[in-house]
PAKEMI-213216 format. One record per atom (N, C-alpha, C): residue in three letters; x, y, z. Coordinates in steps of 0.05 Angstrom, whole numbers, plus 5000, padded with zeros to 4 digits. Each point is the difference from the previous one (the first is absolute). Example, Ala and Ser with C-alpha at 12.3 -4.5 7.8 and 13.67 -1.06 7.14 Angstrom:
PAKEMI-213216
NODE rest   c1   c2   c3
NODE  ALA 5264 4886 5156
NODE  ALA 4982 5024 5000
NODE  ALA 5018 5024 5000
NODE  SER 4993 5021 4986
NODE  SER 5016 5024 5001
NODE  SER 4985 5022 5014
end
This chain:
PAKEMI-213216
NODE rest   c1   c2   c3
NODE  GLY 9407 5975 2740
NODE  GLY 4973 5007 5003
NODE  GLY 5005 5028 4994
NODE  ARG 4977 5019 4999
NODE  ARG 4997 5028 4995
NODE  ARG 5003 5013 5028
NODE  CYS 5010 5024 4994
NODE  CYS 5004 5020 5023
NODE  CYS 4990 5025 4995
NODE  PHE 4991 5022 5014
NODE  PHE 4993 5025 4997
NODE  PHE 5031 5016 5008
NODE  GLY 5004 5023 4977
NODE  GLY 5019 5022 5002
NODE  GLY 4992 5020 5021
NODE  ALA 5019 5017 5004
NODE  ALA 4984 5026 5009
NODE  ALA 4990 5018 4986
NODE  THR 4976 5017 5008
NODE  THR 4986 5019 4979
NODE  THR 5008 5023 5005
NODE  PRO 4999 5017 4986
NODE  PRO 5010 5031 4999
NODE  PRO 4982 5016 5013
NODE  ALA 5010 5017 5016
NODE  ALA 4984 5018 5016
NODE  ALA 4992 5019 4982
NODE  MET 4973 5015 5006
NODE  MET 4986 5019 4986
NODE  MET 5011 5029 5010
NODE  SER 5001 5016 4982
NODE  SER 5010 5027 5000
NODE  SER 4983 5019 5018
NODE  SER 4977 4996 5013
NODE  SER 4988 5016 5016
NODE  SER 4989 4983 5023
NODE  GLY 4980 5012 5013
NODE  GLY 4992 4988 5028
NODE  GLY 4970 4982 4990
NODE  ALA 5003 4995 4975
NODE  ALA 4975 4980 4991
NODE  ALA 5004 4976 5016
NODE  ALA 4976 4990 5003
NODE  ALA 4999 4971 5012
NODE  ALA 5007 4979 4980
NODE  PRO 5016 4982 5015
NODE  PRO 5010 4978 4976
NODE  PRO 4977 4986 4984
NODE  PRO 5004 4988 4976
NODE  PRO 4982 4993 4979
NODE  PRO 4991 4978 5014
NODE  GLY 4974 4997 5000
NODE  GLY 4982 4977 5005
NODE  GLY 4976 5007 5012
NODE  PRO 4979 4980 4996
NODE  PRO 4976 5010 5005
NODE  PRO 4992 5004 5034
NODE  PRO 4978 5013 5009
NODE  PRO 4983 5018 4987
NODE  PRO 5015 5030 4999
NODE  GLU 5023 5001 5013
NODE  GLU 5012 5028 4996
NODE  GLU 5000 5013 4979
NODE  SER 5019 4992 4982
NODE  SER 5013 5004 4975
NODE  SER 4984 4981 4975
NODE  THR 5003 5013 4976
NODE  THR 4990 4987 4980
NODE  THR 5019 4998 4975
NODE  LEU 5007 4978 4991
NODE  LEU 5021 5000 4974
NODE  LEU 4987 4996 4976
NODE  VAL 5010 5017 4978
NODE  VAL 4994 4993 4975
NODE  VAL 5026 4997 4981
NODE  GLY 5002 4982 4989
NODE  GLY 5023 4988 4981
NODE  GLY 4998 5022 4971
NODE  ILE 5027 5009 5001
NODE  ILE 5001 5015 4972
NODE  ILE 5023 4990 4985
NODE  GLY 4996 4984 4984
NODE  GLY 5020 4985 4981
NODE  GLY 5012 4974 5005
NODE  ALA 4987 4996 5022
NODE  ALA 5015 4974 5011
NODE  ALA 4983 4974 4989
NODE  ALA 5018 4977 4994
NODE  ALA 4986 4976 4984
NODE  ALA 4982 4986 5021
NODE  LEU 4977 5015 5001
NODE  LEU 4985 4988 5019
NODE  LEU 4968 5005 4990
NODE  PRO 4977 4986 5009
NODE  PRO 4974 5004 4991
NODE  PRO 4998 5033 5011
NODE  GLU 4984 5022 4988
NODE  GLU 4992 5021 5013
NODE  GLU 5025 5022 4997
NODE  THR 5010 4995 4978
NODE  THR 5024 5019 5001
NODE  THR 5003 5015 4970
NODE  VAL 5016 5019 4995
NODE  VAL 5002 5007 4975
NODE  VAL 5029 5012 4998
NODE  ARG 5011 4998 4975
NODE  ARG 5029 5011 4993
NODE  ARG 4996 5027 5000
NODE  TYR 5018 5015 5020
NODE  TYR 4999 5024 5003
NODE  TYR 5032 5013 5001
NODE  GLY 5008 5010 4982
NODE  GLY 5030 5012 5001
NODE  GLY 5019 4977 4995
NODE  PRO 5023 5007 5003
NODE  PRO 5024 4981 4992
NODE  PRO 5000 4975 5019
NODE  ARG 4991 5000 5032
NODE  ARG 5003 4984 5017
NODE  ARG 4977 4990 5010
NODE  PRO 4993 4975 5012
NODE  PRO 4974 4992 5009
NODE  PRO 5004 5015 5029
NODE  ARG 4977 5009 5015
NODE  ARG 4997 5016 5021
NODE  ARG 4976 4993 5010
NODE  ILE 4995 5004 5033
NODE  ILE 4976 4992 5015
NODE  ILE 4996 5030 5020
NODE  LEU 4974 5003 4994
NODE  LEU 4990 5029 5012
NODE  LEU 4988 4988 5030
NODE  VAL 5014 5016 5023
NODE  VAL 4984 4994 5023
NODE  VAL 4985 5020 5004
NODE  ILE 4970 4997 5010
NODE  ILE 4977 5030 5002
NODE  ILE 4995 4996 5024
NODE  GLY 4999 5024 5007
NODE  GLY 4991 5000 5033
NODE  GLY 5010 4988 5020
NODE  GLY 4976 4996 5019
NODE  GLY 5010 4987 5025
NODE  GLY 4995 5017 5026
NODE  GLU 5012 4994 5018
NODE  GLU 5005 5016 5029
NODE  GLU 5023 4993 5009
NODE  ASP 5013 5027 5015
NODE  ASP 5027 5001 5012
NODE  ASP 4998 4993 5028
NODE  GLY 4971 4998 5013
NODE  GLY 5008 4989 5028
NODE  GLY 4982 5030 5012
NODE  VAL 4999 5024 4990
NODE  VAL 4992 5028 5006
NODE  VAL 4979 5008 4980
NODE  SER 4998 4995 4970
NODE  SER 4985 5009 4988
NODE  SER 4997 4983 4975
NODE  THR 4972 5004 4984
NODE  THR 4996 4983 4977
NODE  THR 5024 5021 4976
NODE  LEU 5011 4982 4978
NODE  LEU 5012 5016 4986
NODE  LEU 4992 5001 4971
NODE  ASP 5004 5022 4984
NODE  ASP 4997 5010 4973
NODE  ASP 5022 4993 4982
NODE  SER 5022 4990 5013
NODE  SER 5025 4994 4987
NODE  SER 5001 4977 4987
NODE  THR 5018 4999 4979
NODE  THR 5007 4974 4983
NODE  THR 5028 4997 4999
NODE  GLU 5009 4974 4998
NODE  GLU 5033 4995 4992
NODE  GLU 4995 4981 4981
NODE  VAL 5024 5004 4981
NODE  VAL 5007 4979 4978
NODE  VAL 5027 4984 5006
NODE  LEU 4998 4975 5003
NODE  LEU 5020 4982 5003
NODE  LEU 5013 4991 4969
NODE  ASP 5017 5002 4996
NODE  ASP 5020 4993 4971
NODE  ASP 5005 4973 5008
NODE  LEU 4991 4982 4985
NODE  LEU 5010 4978 5004
NODE  LEU 5026 4990 4990
NODE  ALA 5009 5012 4982
NODE  ALA 5027 4999 4992
NODE  ALA 5028 5006 5020
NODE  THR 4990 5028 5014
NODE  THR 5020 5005 5019
NODE  THR 4991 4991 5035
NODE  LEU 4971 4994 4995
NODE  LEU 4990 4997 5028
NODE  LEU 5004 5025 5021
NODE  ARG 4994 5021 4988
NODE  ARG 4995 5029 5015
NODE  ARG 4980 5011 4994
NODE  PHE 4988 5015 5022
NODE  PHE 4976 5013 5002
NODE  PHE 5007 5029 4994
NODE  THR 4983 5014 4987
NODE  THR 4993 5030 4996
NODE  THR 4980 5013 5000
NODE  PRO 4994 5019 5007
NODE  PRO 4971 5011 5005
NODE  PRO 4985 5005 4975
NODE  GLY 4974 4989 5000
NODE  GLY 4981 5002 4981
NODE  GLY 4982 5020 5000
NODE  PRO 4979 5003 4985
NODE  PRO 4984 5020 5002
NODE  PRO 4976 4999 5021
NODE  CYS 4993 5026 5012
NODE  CYS 4987 4997 5020
NODE  CYS 4967 4997 4993
NODE  MET 4984 4985 5017
NODE  MET 4968 4999 4986
NODE  MET 4989 5022 5006
NODE  VAL 4975 5001 4993
NODE  VAL 4979 5024 5002
NODE  VAL 4991 5003 5030
NODE  ALA 4997 4972 5010
NODE  ALA 4991 4994 5030
NODE  ALA 5017 4975 5014
NODE  ARG 5002 5010 5027
NODE  ARG 5011 4976 5015
NODE  ARG 4981 4976 5005
NODE  ARG 5018 4977 4995
NODE  ARG 4990 4973 5003
NODE  ARG 5017 4980 5009
NODE  ALA 4984 4984 5012
NODE  ALA 5012 4975 5013
NODE  ALA 4980 4983 4997
NODE  GLY 5007 4973 4992
NODE  GLY 4983 4975 4996
NODE  GLY 4979 5005 4972
NODE  CYS 5019 5012 4979
NODE  CYS 4990 5003 4974
NODE  CYS 5006 4978 4984
NODE  ALA 4989 5001 4974
NODE  ALA 5000 4981 4989
NODE  ALA 5016 5011 4965
NODE  ALA 5014 4985 4985
NODE  ALA 5010 5012 4978
NODE  ALA 4998 4978 4977
NODE  ALA 4995 5011 4972
NODE  ALA 4999 4978 4976
NODE  ALA 5008 5019 4975
NODE  LEU 5007 4987 4982
NODE  LEU 5004 5021 4978
NODE  LEU 4979 4992 4981
NODE  LEU 4990 5026 4990
NODE  LEU 4983 5002 4986
NODE  LEU 5005 4996 4967
NODE  ASP 5024 5009 4995
NODE  ASP 5010 4998 4974
NODE  ASP 5027 5002 4994
NODE  PRO 5013 4998 4981
NODE  PRO 5030 5004 4999
NODE  PRO 5011 5024 5011
NODE  ARG 4984 5019 5003
NODE  ARG 5007 5033 5004
NODE  ARG 4989 5006 5030
NODE  ARG 4985 4986 5010
NODE  ARG 4986 5007 5027
NODE  ARG 4994 4980 5020
NODE  ALA 5000 5008 5024
NODE  ALA 4996 4982 5024
NODE  ALA 4977 5013 5016
NODE  LEU 4989 4987 5011
NODE  LEU 4976 5001 5022
NODE  LEU 5007 5000 5028
NODE  VAL 4991 5020 5018
NODE  VAL 5008 4997 5028
NODE  VAL 4971 5005 5009
NODE  ALA 4988 4984 5016
NODE  ALA 4972 5003 5009
NODE  ALA 4994 4992 5028
NODE  GLY 4986 5012 5013
NODE  GLY 4988 4995 5028
NODE  GLY 5021 5006 5016
NODE  GLY 5000 4987 5027
NODE  GLY 5015 5001 5025
NODE  GLY 4991 5016 5019
NODE  VAL 5021 5012 5018
NODE  VAL 4990 5019 5020
NODE  VAL 5020 5021 5003
NODE  ASP 4984 5024 5008
NODE  ASP 5019 5028 5001
NODE  ASP 5005 5003 5027
NODE  GLY 4998 4981 5019
NODE  GLY 4998 5003 5033
NODE  GLY 4981 4991 5008
NODE  PRO 4979 5008 5005
NODE  PRO 4974 4991 5013
NODE  PRO 4985 4988 4980
NODE  ASN 4998 5009 4977
NODE  ASN 4980 5002 4983
NODE  ASN 5003 4979 4974
NODE  PRO 4989 4982 4995
NODE  PRO 4997 4980 4974
NODE  PRO 4996 5017 4981
NODE  LEU 5007 4996 4974
NODE  LEU 5003 5019 4980
NODE  LEU 4986 4982 4971
NODE  GLU 4981 5022 4992
NODE  GLU 4991 4982 4972
NODE  GLU 5013 5013 4972
NODE  THR 5019 5021 5009
NODE  THR 5019 5018 4981
NODE  THR 5015 4979 4983
NODE  THR 5007 5010 4972
NODE  THR 5024 4981 4994
NODE  THR 5018 5027 4987
NODE  GLU 5024 4985 4986
NODE  GLU 5019 5022 4992
NODE  GLU 5013 4981 4978
NODE  VAL 5006 5014 4973
NODE  VAL 5015 4991 4980
NODE  VAL 5027 5006 4999
NODE  LEU 5016 4988 5001
NODE  LEU 5030 5005 4988
NODE  LEU 5007 4999 4970
NODE  ASP 5009 5022 4991
NODE  ASP 5005 4997 4977
NODE  ASP 5036 4992 4996
NODE  LEU 5005 4976 4986
NODE  LEU 5027 4987 5003
NODE  LEU 5017 5019 4985
NODE  ALA 4994 5017 4979
NODE  ALA 5017 5008 4982
NODE  ALA 5008 5026 5019
NODE  THR 4987 5019 5012
NODE  THR 5006 5020 5016
NODE  THR 5003 4994 5030
NODE  MET 4995 4979 5012
NODE  MET 4999 4990 5025
NODE  MET 4988 5023 5015
NODE  SER 4976 5007 4995
NODE  SER 4980 5018 5016
NODE  SER 4976 4983 5003
NODE  PHE 4986 5012 5021
NODE  PHE 4975 4987 5012
NODE  PHE 4975 5024 4994
NODE  SER 4983 4989 4991
NODE  SER 4972 5022 4996
NODE  SER 4977 4980 5014
NODE  VAL 4975 5017 5006
NODE  VAL 4981 4992 5015
NODE  VAL 4989 4978 4975
NODE  GLY 4987 4977 5015
NODE  GLY 4989 4982 4982
NODE  GLY 4971 5001 5009
NODE  PRO 4981 4981 4982
NODE  PRO 4974 5000 5006
NODE  PRO 4997 4985 5030
NODE  ARG 4973 5006 5015
NODE  ARG 4995 4989 5025
NODE  ARG 4987 4972 4994
NODE  MET 5008 4985 5020
NODE  MET 4987 4977 4999
NODE  MET 4971 4999 5013
NODE  ARG 4985 4976 5000
NODE  ARG 4970 5004 5008
NODE  ARG 5001 4993 5033
NODE  THR 5023 4992 5008
NODE  THR 4996 4990 5030
NODE  THR 5030 5011 5007
NODE  ARG 4997 5004 5030
NODE  ARG 5031 5009 5014
NODE  ARG 5011 4969 5003
NODE  ARG 5025 5002 4992
NODE  ARG 5018 4973 4999
NODE  ARG 5022 5002 5016
NODE  ASN 5005 4991 5024
NODE  ASN 5032 5001 5014
NODE  ASN 5007 4971 4997
NODE  LEU 5027 4996 4997
NODE  LEU 5014 4970 4996
NODE  LEU 4985 4988 4981
NODE  CYS 4991 5013 4983
NODE  CYS 4993 4984 4973
NODE  CYS 5025 4993 4982
NODE  THR 4994 4983 4978
NODE  THR 5020 4997 4982
NODE  THR 4992 5003 4973
NODE  ALA 5016 5003 4976
NODE  ALA 4995 5006 4977
NODE  ALA 5017 4983 4979
NODE  ALA 4985 4994 4974
NODE  ALA 5014 4983 4975
NODE  ALA 4996 5012 4978
NODE  SER 5018 5000 4981
NODE  SER 4998 5010 4976
NODE  SER 4987 4974 4985
NODE  LEU 4980 5006 4985
NODE  LEU 4992 4979 4987
NODE  LEU 5004 4996 4970
NODE  GLY 5025 5016 4991
NODE  GLY 5010 5002 4976
NODE  GLY 4985 5004 4971
NODE  ASP 4973 5016 5007
NODE  ASP 4985 5006 4977
NODE  ASP 4994 5028 5009
NODE  ARG 5017 5019 5007
NODE  ARG 4995 5025 5009
NODE  ARG 4979 5004 5024
NODE  HIS 4999 4977 5014
NODE  HIS 4983 5000 5026
NODE  HIS 5016 4987 5021
NODE  ALA 4996 5021 5023
NODE  ALA 5004 4990 5026
NODE  ALA 4980 4998 5021
NODE  LEU 5004 4977 5017
NODE  LEU 4978 4987 5019
NODE  LEU 5012 5008 5025
NODE  VAL 4985 5015 5022
NODE  VAL 5001 4999 5027
NODE  VAL 4984 4984 5015
NODE  ILE 5016 4984 5015
NODE  ILE 4989 4983 5010
NODE  ILE 4999 5000 5031
NODE  GLY 4977 4995 5015
NODE  GLY 4994 4996 5028
NODE  GLY 5007 5024 5015
NODE  GLY 5010 4996 5026
NODE  GLY 5009 5024 5020
NODE  GLY 4980 4997 5024
NODE  ALA 5004 5022 5014
NODE  ALA 4988 5013 5020
NODE  ALA 4987 5027 5003
NODE  GLY 4975 5000 5007
NODE  GLY 4989 5023 4997
NODE  GLY 5002 5020 5022
NODE  ALA 5019 4993 5014
NODE  ALA 5009 5023 5027
NODE  ALA 5031 4995 5002
NODE  ALA 5014 5020 5013
NODE  ALA 5029 4999 5005
NODE  ALA 5003 4983 5018
NODE  ALA 4987 4995 5021
NODE  ALA 5003 4976 5024
NODE  ALA 4984 4981 4999
NODE  GLY 5007 4986 4981
NODE  GLY 4981 4975 4993
NODE  GLY 4977 5004 4983
NODE  GLY 4971 4997 5017
NODE  GLY 4980 5010 4978
NODE  GLY 4988 4973 4987
NODE  THR 4981 5002 4984
NODE  THR 4989 4980 4987
NODE  THR 5022 4997 4979
NODE  ARG 5005 4975 4993
NODE  ARG 5019 4990 4984
NODE  ARG 4979 4994 4974
NODE  LEU 5015 5009 4977
NODE  LEU 4983 4999 4973
NODE  LEU 5004 4973 4980
NODE  ASN 4980 4991 4987
NODE  ASN 5001 4981 4983
NODE  ASN 4997 5012 4970
NODE  SER 4996 5024 4998
NODE  SER 4993 5012 4976
NODE  SER 5025 5009 4987
NODE  THR 4999 5004 4975
NODE  THR 5020 5010 4982
NODE  THR 4992 5021 4978
NODE  GLU 5020 5018 4996
NODE  GLU 4994 5017 4979
NODE  GLU 5015 5007 4974
NODE  LEU 4989 5003 4980
NODE  LEU 5014 4999 4973
NODE  LEU 5007 5025 4988
NODE  LEU 5022 5005 4994
NODE  LEU 5007 5026 4987
NODE  LEU 5010 5000 4973
NODE  SER 4989 5014 4982
NODE  SER 5003 4996 4969
NODE  SER 5021 5025 4999
NODE  SER 5021 4995 4987
NODE  SER 5021 5023 4995
NODE  SER 4995 5017 4978
NODE  GLU 4972 4990 4985
NODE  GLU 4995 5018 4979
NODE  GLU 4979 5021 5010
NODE  SER 4987 4995 5014
NODE  SER 4970 5018 5013
NODE  SER 5012 5009 5026
NODE  MET 5018 4988 5013
NODE  MET 5016 5004 5026
NODE  MET 4972 5004 5022
NODE  SER 4983 4981 5000
NODE  SER 4974 4998 5019
NODE  SER 5002 4972 5011
NODE  PHE 4996 4997 5028
NODE  PHE 4995 4978 5011
NODE  PHE 4973 4986 4993
NODE  ALA 4994 4977 4996
NODE  ALA 4975 4984 5001
NODE  ALA 5003 4974 5020
NODE  PRO 4976 4994 5009
NODE  PRO 5003 4972 5020
NODE  PRO 5012 4981 4989
NODE  GLY 5023 4984 5010
NODE  GLY 5007 4970 4991
NODE  GLY 4985 4977 5013
NODE  PRO 5013 4982 4999
NODE  PRO 4987 4975 5007
NODE  PRO 5003 4998 5031
NODE  CYS 4984 4989 5013
NODE  CYS 5004 4995 5033
NODE  CYS 5017 4974 5003
NODE  MET 5016 5000 5022
NODE  MET 5012 4980 5006
NODE  MET 4980 4981 5017
NODE  GLY 5014 4974 5005
NODE  GLY 4986 4985 5012
NODE  GLY 5006 5002 5034
NODE  ILE 5013 5015 5010
NODE  ILE 5009 5008 5026
NODE  ILE 5012 5030 5004
NODE  ARG 4990 5010 5018
NODE  ARG 5010 5029 5008
NODE  ARG 5030 4996 5003
NODE  ARG 5016 5020 4988
NODE  ARG 5029 4999 5008
NODE  ARG 5012 5028 4996
NODE  SER 5014 5004 5023
NODE  SER 5024 5028 4996
NODE  SER 5022 4986 5004
NODE  GLY 5021 5020 4996
NODE  GLY 5025 4989 5003
NODE  GLY 5008 4978 4977
NODE  CYS 4986 4991 4983
NODE  CYS 5006 4980 4978
NODE  CYS 5019 5004 4982
NODE  ALA 5004 4975 4989
NODE  ALA 5021 5006 4975
NODE  ALA 4994 4987 4974
NODE  VAL 5007 5010 4976
NODE  VAL 4990 4992 4979
NODE  VAL 5022 4996 4979
NODE  ALA 4998 4978 4984
NODE  ALA 5017 4996 4977
NODE  ALA 4988 4987 4977
NODE  ARG 5013 5005 4977
NODE  ARG 4994 4992 4974
NODE  ARG 5003 4972 5001
NODE  ILE 4986 4979 4985
NODE  ILE 5004 4974 5000
NODE  ILE 4999 4994 4968
NODE  SER 4987 5016 4988
NODE  SER 4996 4996 4966
NODE  SER 4994 5021 4989
NODE  ASP 4995 4998 4972
NODE  ASP 4996 5023 4986
NODE  ASP 4971 5013 5008
NODE  ARG 4984 4977 5012
NODE  ARG 4972 5006 5004
NODE  ARG 4996 4999 5028
NODE  HIS 5015 4998 5021
NODE  HIS 4993 4993 5025
NODE  HIS 5021 5015 5018
NODE  ILE 4991 5007 5023
NODE  ILE 5011 5006 5024
NODE  ILE 4993 4986 5023
NODE  ILE 5016 5000 5022
NODE  ILE 4992 4984 5027
NODE  ILE 5002 5019 5020
NODE  VAL 4983 5001 5016
NODE  VAL 4996 5015 5027
NODE  VAL 5013 4982 5027
NODE  LEU 5017 5011 5012
NODE  LEU 5009 4980 5025
NODE  LEU 4999 5016 5023
NODE  GLY 4991 4978 5017
NODE  GLY 5001 5008 5030
NODE  GLY 4987 5032 5007
NODE  GLY 5010 5008 5022
NODE  GLY 4991 5027 5011
NODE  GLY 4987 4992 5024
NODE  PHE 4983 5025 5009
NODE  PHE 4978 4994 5030
NODE  PHE 4976 5005 4993
NODE  ASP 4984 4985 5010
NODE  ASP 4969 4999 4996
NODE  ASP 4986 5017 5024
NODE  GLY 5014 5011 5015
NODE  GLY 4991 5008 5027
NODE  GLY 4988 4984 5024
NODE  ALA 5002 4972 4995
NODE  ALA 4988 4985 5020
NODE  ALA 5017 5000 5026
end
């Protein structure tokens, strides 16, 4: 049968990877929503909470050595945010909370310089949202909650063009969802799974 091995400890006080406190984006791993960056596949752990405050820090896990090193700091502190690749050079970090306040702000990570800059604002504040790269220089931010402590769950989505760097309304889901997951199932389709509808 299959079993799990021990995982590496992170280098700072950041929360362990996993929703909703921290957000993962793969860099160079052989998985959907990843991009080859540098000589080794790596995973970036973004933000979260350390039990005292919301974090603006990131950490990079080298999958070859299974060691964490400090990554670039974000412009804002964020927990419960979403991340997706915009194109082979840039990744989007969207929404989340900075403590008590849900965010409509975003940041863009330059994968060449490993530095964050301010991105375009979304049309709606979104905590515990998710995001997907659509593979055509667009990213879709999906669902979430309109308040830090629960609030109205959202069935709306927002579509970001990496060329215009502006958000437009995306398709609405059939169910309101926060804390949901998304995966690519074909070149033309993604699937949104689970989450919480506030009921």
